[in-house]
C-alpha positions, 0 to 999 in steps of 0.5 A, a space after each residue: 654266632 653274632 645273632 645268638 649273642 645279640 639275641 642273648 644280650 637283648 633277652 638279658 637286658 629285657 629281663 633286667 628291665 622287667 625285674 628292675 620294674 618289679 623290684 621298683 614297684 612290687 618288691 618295694 612294698 614287701 622288702 626292706 631297704 637292704 633287700 631292695 638294695 641287694 635285688 637292684 644290685 642284681 638287676 644292675 650287674 645283669 644289665 651291665 652284662 647285657 650291654 657287654 654281650 651286645 657290645 661283644 656281639 657287634 665288635 668285628 675284632 673278636 673271632 667267633 671262638 672268643 665271642 662264644 667264650 665271652 658269651 658262655 662266661 657271661 650268660 653262666 655268670 649272670 645266672 649264677 651272680 644275679 640269679 642267686 642275689 634275686 633269690 637271696 633278696 627275696 628269701 623272705 617272701 618264699 617257703 624255700 630257704 634259698 640261703 644255700 645258693 649264697 656260695 655260688 654268688 661269688 662263683 658267678 662273679 668270677 665268671 663275669 671277671 673272666 668274661 672281661 678278662 678274655 676280652 682284656 687278654 684279646 685285645 692285648 693280643 690284637 695290639 701286639 700282632 698290629 
């Protein structure tokens, strides 16, 4: 399980770096400042959660069930939160109107918050047992 989580973290991090570079170079020429800032928000949250997953994958204090729950929440959250932000920020560049994905952004955010909450409550539970 740790190998899968660390691999997922690495993939999310790699994609975030690629998208960040793409935004800084290619999209800078075609997006306005607000759209570019929105896109960068998606990249920033993706990289934060790639690092979070990396931490979850290497911390020995978490059992595999908790790691799997956090991993699933983070992956789903990044896809919904950052993914929808990428689509919304670049909406003017495509023939498809992606505004319909707007409502999934807060759902993705809630999943990311939930992943942190699972870690938080697990840490409280562990410290109470000691």
